[in-house]
C-alpha positions as YAML, in Angstrom:
chain: A
units: angstrom
residues:
- id: 1
  name: MET
  ca: [76.83, 117.71, 118.45]
- id: 2
  name: ILE
  ca: [73.28, 116.15, 120.04]
- id: 3
  name: ASN
  ca: [71.73, 117.25, 116.85]
- id: 4
  name: ALA
  ca: [74.27, 115.91, 114.42]
- id: 5
  name: GLN
  ca: [74.49, 112.64, 116.42]
- id: 6
  name: ARG
  ca: [70.47, 112.67, 116.32]
- id: 7
  name: ASP
  ca: [70.70, 113.34, 112.20]
- id: 8
  name: ILE
  ca: [72.34, 109.94, 112.23]
- id: 9
  name: ASP
  ca: [70.34, 107.97, 114.42]
- id: 10
  name: THR
  ca: [67.53, 109.16, 112.12]
- id: 11
  name: ALA
  ca: [68.73, 108.60, 108.69]
- id: 12
  name: VAL
  ca: [70.31, 105.37, 110.22]
- id: 13
  name: ASP
  ca: [66.78, 104.49, 111.43]
- id: 14
  name: SER
  ca: [64.88, 105.47, 108.18]
- id: 15
  name: GLY
  ca: [67.21, 103.39, 106.30]
- id: 16
  name: THR
  ca: [69.18, 105.72, 104.80]
- id: 17
  name: ARG
  ca: [72.85, 106.02, 104.82]
- id: 18
  name: PRO
  ca: [74.13, 109.44, 106.66]
- id: 19
  name: ARG
  ca: [76.62, 111.06, 103.75]
- id: 20
  name: ARG
  ca: [79.74, 111.16, 105.53]
- id: 21
  name: LEU
  ca: [83.01, 113.29, 104.30]
- id: 22
  name: GLU
  ca: [81.42, 113.68, 100.41]
- id: 23
  name: TYR
  ca: [83.22, 116.81, 100.01]
- id: 24
  name: LEU
  ca: [86.55, 115.03, 100.46]
- id: 25
  name: PRO
  ca: [88.63, 115.09, 97.23]
- id: 26
  name: VAL
  ca: [91.07, 111.99, 96.31]
- id: 27
  name: SER
  ca: [93.63, 114.44, 95.23]
- id: 28
  name: LEU
  ca: [94.19, 114.89, 99.35]
- id: 29
  name: PHE
  ca: [96.64, 111.68, 98.57]
- id: 30
  name: GLY
  ca: [98.62, 114.41, 97.21]
- id: 31
  name: ALA
  ca: [99.85, 114.98, 100.55]
- id: 32
  name: VAL
  ca: [100.96, 111.44, 101.05]
- id: 33
  name: MET
  ca: [102.99, 111.55, 97.85]
- id: 34
  name: GLY
  ca: [104.58, 114.99, 98.30]
- id: 35
  name: LEU
  ca: [105.08, 114.06, 102.69]
- id: 36
  name: THR
  ca: [106.54, 110.74, 101.18]
- id: 37
  name: GLY
  ca: [108.86, 112.48, 98.36]
- id: 38
  name: LEU
  ca: [110.38, 114.76, 101.09]
- id: 39
  name: SER
  ca: [111.25, 112.13, 103.36]
- id: 40
  name: ILE
  ca: [113.19, 110.07, 100.48]
- id: 41
  name: ALA
  ca: [114.94, 113.15, 99.74]
- id: 42
  name: TRP
  ca: [116.48, 113.97, 103.22]
- id: 43
  name: GLN
  ca: [117.58, 110.60, 103.70]
- id: 44
  name: LEU
  ca: [119.44, 111.22, 100.07]
- id: 45
  name: ALA
  ca: [121.12, 114.64, 102.20]
- id: 46
  name: HIS
  ca: [121.59, 112.58, 105.15]
- id: 47
  name: ASN
  ca: [123.68, 109.62, 102.96]
- id: 48
  name: GLN
  ca: [124.86, 112.55, 101.49]
- id: 49
  name: PHE
  ca: [125.42, 115.20, 103.28]
- id: 50
  name: ALA
  ca: [125.19, 114.07, 106.95]
- id: 51
  name: SER
  ca: [122.32, 115.89, 107.83]
- id: 52
  name: PRO
  ca: [120.08, 114.71, 110.31]
- id: 53
  name: GLU
  ca: [117.78, 111.47, 109.59]
- id: 54
  name: ILE
  ca: [115.76, 112.00, 112.42]
- id: 55
  name: VAL
  ca: [114.21, 114.72, 109.80]
- id: 56
  name: ALA
  ca: [113.71, 111.99, 106.96]
- id: 57
  name: HIS
  ca: [112.31, 109.99, 109.70]
- id: 58
  name: LEU
  ca: [109.71, 112.39, 110.76]
- id: 59
  name: PHE
  ca: [108.30, 113.16, 107.07]
- id: 60
  name: ALA
  ca: [108.19, 109.37, 106.87]
- id: 61
  name: ALA
  ca: [106.08, 109.00, 109.48]
- id: 62
  name: ALA
  ca: [104.00, 111.57, 108.60]
- id: 63
  name: ALA
  ca: [103.30, 110.37, 105.03]
- id: 64
  name: VAL
  ca: [102.38, 107.26, 106.60]
- id: 65
  name: ALA
  ca: [100.08, 108.21, 109.06]
- id: 66
  name: THR
  ca: [98.71, 110.82, 106.11]
- id: 67
  name: PHE
  ca: [98.18, 107.53, 104.09]
- id: 68
  name: GLY
  ca: [95.90, 105.57, 106.55]
- id: 69
  name: ALA
  ca: [94.26, 108.55, 107.66]
- id: 70
  name: MET
  ca: [93.18, 109.15, 103.46]
- id: 71
  name: ILE
  ca: [92.79, 105.30, 103.06]
- id: 72
  name: PHE
  ca: [90.05, 105.56, 105.97]
- id: 73
  name: ALA
  ca: [88.45, 108.55, 105.54]
- id: 74
  name: TYR
  ca: [88.10, 107.96, 101.51]
- id: 75
  name: SER
  ca: [86.64, 104.61, 102.50]
- id: 76
  name: VAL
  ca: [84.49, 106.14, 104.51]
- id: 77
  name: LYS
  ca: [83.01, 108.70, 101.76]
- id: 78
  name: TRP
  ca: [83.17, 105.58, 99.33]
- id: 79
  name: TYR
  ca: [80.73, 103.79, 101.65]
- id: 80
  name: THR
  ca: [78.28, 106.16, 102.70]
- id: 81
  name: ALA
  ca: [78.16, 108.73, 99.02]
- id: 82
  name: PRO
  ca: [79.37, 106.05, 96.88]
- id: 83
  name: ASP
  ca: [77.55, 109.09, 94.08]
- id: 84
  name: ALA
  ca: [79.96, 111.55, 95.06]
- id: 85
  name: VAL
  ca: [82.94, 108.78, 94.43]
- id: 86
  name: SER
  ca: [81.56, 108.00, 91.28]
- id: 87
  name: LYS
  ca: [80.91, 111.74, 89.55]
- id: 88
  name: GLU
  ca: [84.77, 112.51, 91.09]
- id: 89
  name: PHE
  ca: [85.68, 109.49, 89.11]
- id: 90
  name: ASN
  ca: [83.85, 110.29, 85.53]
- id: 91
  name: ASN
  ca: [84.58, 114.02, 85.84]
- id: 92
  name: PRO
  ca: [86.96, 114.50, 83.02]
- id: 93
  name: ILE
  ca: [89.56, 116.55, 85.27]
- id: 94
  name: ALA
  ca: [88.98, 115.23, 88.97]
- id: 95
  name: GLY
  ca: [89.03, 111.50, 87.16]
- id: 96
  name: ASN
  ca: [92.85, 111.91, 86.73]
- id: 97
  name: LEU
  ca: [93.36, 112.34, 90.11]
- id: 98
  name: PHE
  ca: [92.28, 108.83, 91.65]
- id: 99
  name: GLY
  ca: [95.98, 108.17, 89.95]
- id: 100
  name: THR
  ca: [97.20, 109.79, 93.45]
- id: 101
  name: VAL
  ca: [95.95, 107.03, 95.15]
- id: 102
  name: PHE
  ca: [98.18, 104.76, 93.53]
- id: 103
  name: ILE
  ca: [101.28, 106.65, 93.37]
- id: 104
  name: SER
  ca: [100.38, 106.59, 96.98]
- id: 105
  name: LEU
  ca: [100.75, 102.76, 97.34]
- id: 106
  name: LEU
  ca: [103.92, 102.92, 94.88]
- id: 107
  name: LEU
  ca: [106.09, 105.73, 97.13]
- id: 108
  name: ILE
  ca: [104.89, 104.58, 100.92]
- id: 109
  name: PRO
  ca: [107.18, 101.49, 100.38]
- id: 110
  name: ILE
  ca: [110.29, 102.98, 99.98]
- id: 111
  name: VAL
  ca: [110.14, 104.33, 103.05]
- id: 112
  name: LEU
  ca: [108.54, 101.32, 104.34]
- id: 113
  name: ALA
  ca: [110.84, 98.81, 102.66]
- id: 114
  name: SER
  ca: [113.53, 98.85, 105.53]
- id: 115
  name: THR
  ca: [111.34, 98.42, 108.59]
- id: 116
  name: LEU
  ca: [108.39, 96.32, 107.12]
- id: 117
  name: PRO
  ca: [109.65, 94.68, 103.72]
- id: 118
  name: THR
  ca: [106.89, 92.43, 103.81]
- id: 119
  name: VAL
  ca: [104.11, 95.21, 104.24]
- id: 120
  name: ALA
  ca: [105.91, 97.18, 101.44]
- id: 121
  name: ARG
  ca: [106.15, 94.33, 98.92]
- id: 122
  name: VAL
  ca: [102.29, 93.87, 99.28]
- id: 123
  name: LEU
  ca: [101.86, 97.72, 99.25]
- id: 124
  name: TRP
  ca: [104.08, 97.79, 95.99]
- id: 125
  name: VAL
  ca: [102.02, 95.18, 93.83]
- id: 126
  name: VAL
  ca: [98.81, 96.24, 94.51]
- id: 127
  name: GLY
  ca: [99.96, 100.14, 93.62]
- id: 128
  name: ALA
  ca: [101.89, 98.80, 90.71]
- id: 129
  name: LEU
  ca: [98.65, 96.35, 89.10]
- id: 130
  name: GLY
  ca: [96.43, 99.22, 90.09]
- id: 131
  name: MET
  ca: [98.81, 102.41, 88.97]
- id: 132
  name: ILE
  ca: [99.06, 100.20, 84.99]
- id: 133
  name: ALA
  ca: [95.48, 99.37, 84.99]
- id: 134
  name: PHE
  ca: [94.42, 102.59, 85.82]
- id: 135
  name: ALA
  ca: [96.85, 104.01, 83.17]
- id: 136
  name: TRP
  ca: [95.03, 101.50, 80.54]
- id: 137
  name: PHE
  ca: [91.77, 102.49, 81.59]
- id: 138
  name: THR
  ca: [92.32, 106.22, 81.18]
- id: 139
  name: ILE
  ca: [94.54, 105.97, 78.01]
- id: 140
  name: SER
  ca: [91.40, 103.96, 76.70]
- id: 141
  name: ARG
  ca: [89.00, 106.49, 77.62]
- id: 142
  name: TRP
  ca: [90.51, 109.12, 76.04]
- id: 143
  name: MET
  ca: [90.43, 107.32, 72.62]
- id: 144
  name: SER
  ca: [87.06, 106.20, 73.09]
- id: 145
  name: ASP
  ca: [85.25, 109.35, 73.91]
- id: 146
  name: GLN
  ca: [85.79, 112.64, 72.34]
- id: 147
  name: GLN
  ca: [87.23, 115.42, 74.66]
- id: 148
  name: ARG
  ca: [87.24, 119.11, 74.86]
- id: 149
  name: PHE
  ca: [90.34, 120.97, 74.54]
- id: 150
  name: VAL
  ca: [89.55, 122.75, 77.72]
- id: 151
  name: HIS
  ca: [89.71, 119.74, 80.23]
- id: 152
  name: ALA
  ca: [93.42, 119.36, 79.03]
- id: 153
  name: THR
  ca: [94.67, 120.90, 82.13]
- id: 154
  name: PRO
  ca: [98.36, 119.46, 84.00]
- id: 155
  name: ALA
  ca: [95.83, 116.77, 85.67]
- id: 156
  name: TRP
  ca: [95.80, 114.93, 82.61]
- id: 157
  name: ILE
  ca: [99.66, 114.01, 83.29]
- id: 158
  name: ILE
  ca: [98.90, 112.17, 86.57]
- id: 159
  name: PRO
  ca: [98.43, 108.51, 84.90]
- id: 160
  name: VAL
  ca: [101.35, 109.05, 83.05]
- id: 161
  name: VAL
  ca: [103.48, 110.09, 86.24]
- id: 162
  name: GLY
  ca: [102.58, 106.93, 87.92]
- id: 163
  name: VAL
  ca: [103.90, 104.58, 85.87]
- id: 164
  name: LEU
  ca: [107.01, 106.34, 85.86]
- id: 165
  name: ASP
  ca: [106.40, 106.14, 89.32]
- id: 166
  name: VAL
  ca: [106.28, 101.94, 89.17]
- id: 167
  name: PRO
  ca: [110.11, 100.87, 89.22]
- id: 168
  name: LEU
  ca: [111.21, 103.42, 91.92]
- id: 169
  name: ALA
  ca: [110.76, 101.50, 95.10]
- id: 170
  name: ILE
  ca: [112.07, 98.10, 92.94]
- id: 171
  name: PRO
  ca: [115.69, 99.00, 93.87]
- id: 172
  name: SER
  ca: [114.91, 99.06, 97.58]
- id: 173
  name: LEU
  ca: [112.48, 95.97, 97.59]
- id: 174
  name: GLY
  ca: [115.08, 93.80, 96.24]
- id: 175
  name: LEU
  ca: [112.66, 93.03, 93.37]
- id: 176
  name: SER
  ca: [116.06, 93.11, 90.34]
- id: 177
  name: GLU
  ca: [114.07, 90.46, 88.47]
- id: 178
  name: LEU
  ca: [111.17, 92.95, 87.28]
- id: 179
  name: GLN
  ca: [113.76, 94.79, 85.20]
- id: 180
  name: PRO
  ca: [111.63, 94.42, 82.67]
- id: 181
  name: LEU
  ca: [108.56, 95.62, 84.10]
- id: 182
  name: MET
  ca: [111.18, 99.11, 85.03]
- id: 183
  name: LEU
  ca: [111.68, 99.01, 81.12]
- id: 184
  name: PHE
  ca: [107.97, 99.15, 80.48]
- id: 185
  name: SER
  ca: [107.13, 101.31, 82.77]
- id: 186
  name: LEU
  ca: [109.94, 103.78, 81.99]
- id: 187
  name: ALA
  ca: [109.21, 103.33, 77.83]
- id: 188
  name: LEU
  ca: [105.38, 104.02, 78.53]
- id: 189
  name: GLY
  ca: [105.57, 107.06, 80.81]
- id: 190
  name: LEU
  ca: [107.89, 109.05, 78.99]
- id: 191
  name: PHE
  ca: [106.58, 108.17, 75.80]
- id: 192
  name: PHE
  ca: [102.93, 109.40, 76.53]
- id: 193
  name: THR
  ca: [104.80, 112.17, 78.19]
- id: 194
  name: VAL
  ca: [105.22, 113.99, 74.69]
- id: 195
  name: PRO
  ca: [102.29, 114.14, 73.51]
- id: 196
  name: LEU
  ca: [100.38, 114.90, 76.50]
- id: 197
  name: PHE
  ca: [102.92, 117.74, 77.84]
- id: 198
  name: THR
  ca: [102.40, 119.35, 73.82]
- id: 199
  name: LEU
  ca: [98.64, 118.84, 74.61]
- id: 200
  name: ILE
  ca: [98.57, 120.69, 77.80]
- id: 201
  name: PHE
  ca: [101.07, 123.48, 76.50]
- id: 202
  name: GLN
  ca: [98.65, 124.24, 73.74]
- id: 203
  name: ARG
  ca: [96.01, 124.52, 75.93]
- id: 204
  name: LEU
  ca: [98.05, 127.02, 78.15]
- id: 205
  name: LEU
  ca: [98.72, 128.49, 74.98]
- id: 206
  name: PHE
  ca: [95.60, 129.18, 73.38]
- id: 207
  name: GLU
  ca: [92.93, 128.95, 75.66]
- id: 208
  name: GLN
  ca: [91.72, 130.90, 79.06]
- id: 209
  name: PRO
  ca: [93.70, 130.64, 81.66]
- id: 210
  name: LEU
  ca: [93.69, 127.92, 83.88]
- id: 211
  name: PRO
  ca: [90.88, 128.65, 87.72]
- id: 212
  name: ASP
  ca: [92.53, 130.21, 90.49]
- id: 213
  name: GLY
  ca: [91.49, 126.62, 92.35]
- id: 214
  name: LEU
  ca: [93.97, 125.14, 89.29]
- id: 215
  name: ARG
  ca: [96.52, 126.98, 89.19]
- id: 216
  name: PRO
  ca: [99.15, 124.68, 91.01]
- id: 217
  name: SER
  ca: [98.91, 122.05, 89.81]
- id: 218
  name: LEU
  ca: [100.51, 123.35, 87.00]
- id: 219
  name: LEU
  ca: [103.58, 122.11, 88.76]
- id: 220
  name: ILE
  ca: [102.30, 118.53, 87.79]
- id: 221
  name: LEU
  ca: [104.35, 119.72, 84.63]
- id: 222
  name: ILE
  ca: [107.45, 119.24, 86.25]
- id: 223
  name: ALA
  ca: [107.22, 115.76, 87.08]
- id: 224
  name: PRO
  ca: [107.29, 113.87, 84.07]
- id: 225
  name: PHE
  ca: [111.04, 115.05, 84.22]
- id: 226
  name: SER
  ca: [111.82, 115.02, 87.57]
- id: 227
  name: VAL
  ca: [110.50, 111.48, 87.99]
- id: 228
  name: GLY
  ca: [111.41, 110.09, 84.59]
- id: 229
  name: PHE
  ca: [115.05, 111.05, 85.89]
- id: 230
  name: SER
  ca: [114.72, 109.10, 89.07]
- id: 231
  name: THR
  ca: [113.08, 106.04, 87.14]
- id: 232
  name: TYR
  ca: [115.46, 106.35, 84.47]
- id: 233
  name: VAL
  ca: [118.63, 106.45, 86.75]
- id: 234
  name: ALA
  ca: [116.87, 103.66, 88.84]
- id: 235
  name: THR
  ca: [116.56, 101.83, 85.97]
- id: 236
  name: THR
  ca: [119.61, 101.84, 83.88]
- id: 237
  name: GLY
  ca: [121.90, 102.47, 87.08]
- id: 238
  name: GLN
  ca: [123.52, 105.54, 85.20]
- id: 239
  name: ILE
  ca: [122.97, 109.30, 84.94]
- id: 240
  name: ASP
  ca: [124.23, 109.75, 81.37]
- id: 241
  name: LEU
  ca: [123.64, 112.70, 78.82]
- id: 242
  name: PHE
  ca: [120.07, 111.52, 78.25]
- id: 243
  name: ALA
  ca: [119.53, 111.66, 82.54]
- id: 244
  name: ARG
  ca: [121.13, 114.36, 82.45]
- id: 245
  name: ILE
  ca: [119.07, 116.30, 79.66]
- id: 246
  name: LEU
  ca: [115.94, 115.13, 82.06]
- id: 247
  name: TYR
  ca: [117.17, 116.76, 85.33]
- id: 248
  name: PHE
  ca: [117.99, 120.15, 83.47]
- id: 249
  name: LEU
  ca: [114.44, 120.57, 82.36]
- id: 250
  name: SER
  ca: [113.53, 120.35, 85.70]
- id: 251
  name: LEU
  ca: [115.13, 122.58, 86.75]
- id: 252
  name: PHE
  ca: [114.20, 125.21, 83.59]
- id: 253
  name: LEU
  ca: [110.14, 124.26, 84.05]
- id: 254
  name: VAL
  ca: [110.70, 125.19, 87.84]
- id: 255
  name: SER
  ca: [112.12, 128.09, 86.81]
- id: 256
  name: ILE
  ca: [109.08, 129.20, 85.15]
- id: 257
  name: LEU
  ca: [106.36, 127.57, 86.98]
- id: 258
  name: LEU
  ca: [107.64, 129.17, 90.33]
- id: 259
  name: GLY
  ca: [107.40, 132.32, 88.70]
- id: 260
  name: ARG
  ca: [103.65, 131.62, 87.58]
- id: 261
  name: LEU
  ca: [102.41, 131.07, 90.91]
- id: 262
  name: ARG
  ca: [104.27, 133.98, 92.74]
- id: 263
  name: ASN
  ca: [101.19, 135.66, 94.00]
- id: 264
  name: LEU
  ca: [99.12, 132.82, 94.40]
- id: 265
  name: LEU
  ca: [98.66, 133.91, 97.96]
- id: 266
  name: GLN
  ca: [97.88, 137.40, 97.36]
- id: 267
  name: CYS
  ca: [95.29, 135.99, 94.83]
- id: 268
  name: CYS
  ca: [93.79, 132.71, 95.97]
- id: 269
  name: PRO
  ca: [92.60, 131.38, 99.73]
- id: 270
  name: PHE
  ca: [94.25, 128.26, 101.10]
- id: 271
  name: ARG
  ca: [92.60, 125.09, 99.42]
- id: 272
  name: VAL
  ca: [93.96, 121.19, 99.54]
- id: 273
  name: SER
  ca: [94.03, 121.79, 96.02]
- id: 274
  name: TRP
  ca: [97.36, 123.45, 96.61]
- id: 275
  name: TRP
  ca: [98.96, 120.42, 98.08]
- id: 276
  name: ALA
  ca: [99.55, 119.43, 93.98]
- id: 277
  name: VAL
  ca: [102.74, 121.47, 94.38]
- id: 278
  name: SER
  ca: [104.20, 119.41, 96.61]
- id: 279
  name: PHE
  ca: [105.03, 115.86, 95.11]
- id: 280
  name: PRO
  ca: [106.28, 117.78, 92.15]
- id: 281
  name: LEU
  ca: [108.80, 119.49, 93.93]
- id: 282
  name: ALA
  ca: [109.86, 116.66, 95.93]
- id: 283
  name: ALA
  ca: [110.34, 114.69, 92.81]
- id: 284
  name: THR
  ca: [112.89, 118.09, 91.77]
- id: 285
  name: SER
  ca: [114.79, 117.70, 95.19]
- id: 286
  name: ILE
  ca: [115.21, 113.95, 94.47]
- id: 287
  name: ALA
  ca: [116.37, 114.73, 91.33]
- id: 288
  name: ALA
  ca: [118.95, 117.34, 92.37]
- id: 289
  name: LEU
  ca: [120.48, 115.31, 95.28]
- id: 290
  name: ARG
  ca: [120.94, 112.42, 93.00]
- id: 291
  name: PHE
  ca: [122.48, 114.65, 90.19]
- id: 292
  name: SER
  ca: [124.46, 116.47, 93.20]
- id: 293
  name: ALA
  ca: [126.17, 113.11, 94.38]
- id: 294
  name: ALA
  ca: [127.20, 111.97, 90.85]
- id: 295
  name: THR
  ca: [128.34, 115.37, 89.77]
- id: 296
  name: PRO
  ca: [130.92, 116.38, 91.92]
- id: 297
  name: GLY
  ca: [130.94, 120.52, 92.49]
- id: 298
  name: LEU
  ca: [129.74, 123.42, 94.79]
- id: 299
  name: LEU
  ca: [127.07, 124.56, 92.02]
- id: 300
  name: TRP
  ca: [125.70, 121.22, 91.94]
- id: 301
  name: ALA
  ca: [125.36, 120.72, 96.00]
- id: 302
  name: VAL
  ca: [124.46, 124.28, 96.25]
- id: 303
  name: ILE
  ca: [121.36, 123.86, 94.01]
- id: 304
  name: ALA
  ca: [120.30, 120.47, 95.42]
- id: 305
  name: TRP
  ca: [120.14, 122.49, 98.97]
- id: 306
  name: ILE
  ca: [118.51, 125.03, 97.49]
- id: 307
  name: VAL
  ca: [115.16, 122.85, 96.09]
- id: 308
  name: LEU
  ca: [115.06, 120.87, 99.21]
- id: 309
  name: GLY
  ca: [114.82, 123.73, 101.51]
- id: 310
  name: PHE
  ca: [112.62, 125.79, 99.19]
- id: 311
  name: THR
  ca: [110.24, 122.48, 99.13]
- id: 312
  name: SER
  ca: [110.62, 121.84, 102.59]
- id: 313
  name: LEU
  ca: [109.38, 124.86, 103.53]
- id: 314
  name: VAL
  ca: [106.52, 124.75, 100.91]
- id: 315
  name: ILE
  ca: [105.13, 121.18, 102.32]
- id: 316
  name: LEU
  ca: [105.54, 122.02, 106.17]
- id: 317
  name: GLY
  ca: [103.35, 125.48, 105.08]
- id: 318
  name: LEU
  ca: [100.59, 122.97, 103.54]
- id: 319
  name: LEU
  ca: [100.76, 120.49, 106.52]
- id: 320
  name: ILE
  ca: [100.09, 123.06, 109.16]
- id: 321
  name: ARG
  ca: [97.18, 125.17, 106.91]
- id: 322
  name: THR
  ca: [95.81, 121.65, 106.32]
- id: 323
  name: ILE
  ca: [95.92, 120.60, 109.92]
- id: 324
  name: GLU
  ca: [94.89, 124.06, 111.21]
- id: 325
  name: GLY
  ca: [91.87, 123.56, 108.58]
- id: 326
  name: ILE
  ca: [91.12, 120.05, 110.03]
- id: 327
  name: VAL
  ca: [90.92, 120.88, 113.79]
- id: 328
  name: GLU
  ca: [88.49, 124.54, 112.96]
- id: 329
  name: GLY
  ca: [86.62, 122.16, 111.31]
- id: 330
  name: ASP
  ca: [87.06, 124.04, 108.02]
- id: 331
  name: LEU
  ca: [88.08, 120.95, 105.52]
- id: 332
  name: ARG
  ca: [84.63, 121.22, 103.38]
- id: 333
  name: GLU
  ca: [85.34, 124.71, 102.60]
- id: 334
  name: LEU
  ca: [89.02, 124.36, 102.14]
- id: 335
  name: SER
  ca: [88.10, 121.12, 99.79]
- id: 336
  name: GLY
  ca: [85.91, 123.36, 97.81]
...
C-alpha cells in the first residue's frame, strides 16, 4: 500500500497522471441494466401475485448503488486514462457497449419515479437524448466505413435495443405528451432489428464460432423481442396479436440460446462480460409477467415464475461472484 501511494505521489510530482481503473470495461453497466430489470420484474410479480415487495426494493437499491459506483469508477477511468476510453469506444465490437450507459439512464428512472420523480425525469431526459444521439452516430459510422463481417456480433444489437428502451419509463414519469417519441423509438428499434439480427445470425452460421469470452453475449439477441414487447405494450396500451408474436419469439430464442450456453461454467472462467446475459433475461421476465397478467391461465403464470426464478438465480450468482472478485482484488483479471 505504501509503495502504491509512493508511485502515485511520484507520478503526480512528475506531472503525469496515474492511470486508475483503465481496465474497467464499459460493459459492466450491464449490471445496472440487469438489476434494474429484475427489480421491475419483481414489482410486477408483487402487483400480480402479491409476492414480497421488499424483493423489488432490494434489487432497486442494488441497481441504484451499482449505477452510482459505475458512474464514479468510469469517470475516474475517463479522467486518468482517456486513451483507454477512446480505444474502447473506437473498437468495432466494444464501442457498441457504450449504449449500456444510456440504457442504464433510461431504466433507473423507472425505479426512482415514485420516490424521486424530478431526479428520475432528469436522468431519463439525459438518457433519451444520449441514446438517440448514440444510435444515430453508430448507424452513421456503420454506413460510412466498411465493416468486417467477423465484427457482426450480438453487441451490435445494443444501439437498437437502447432506442427501444426510450419509451419504457414514459408512463411512470407521467409524460403522456411524448407519444410521438414513443412511436419514433418503437419504429426505429423494430426496423433496425430485422437487418441486424439477420446479419448477426448469418455471421454465426458461416463464420468461426464466437470466442468463449463473447459467448454470453448471445443472449443479447433476445432483447429486441422481449424489450420490443414491453415497448410496444407501453406505446399502444394493449397486448394484441403483434405483441404476442414478439413475446413468443423471445421465449423461443431463450430456449435455443440457453441451450447454447449450458456448458459455459465448464468451458469458460467467470468474467464481468457475463453480465451481458442479465438484462435480456430480466426483460424476458418482465414480458412474461405482463403477458401472464393479460392472459389468464395457469400455463402462462407458471412460465412467468420459471423465467423470473431462473433470472433471479442467474443475476444473484453474477452479483455474488462480482462482489467476491472486487473484495479479493481480482477485478482486473475478471475484466480481461
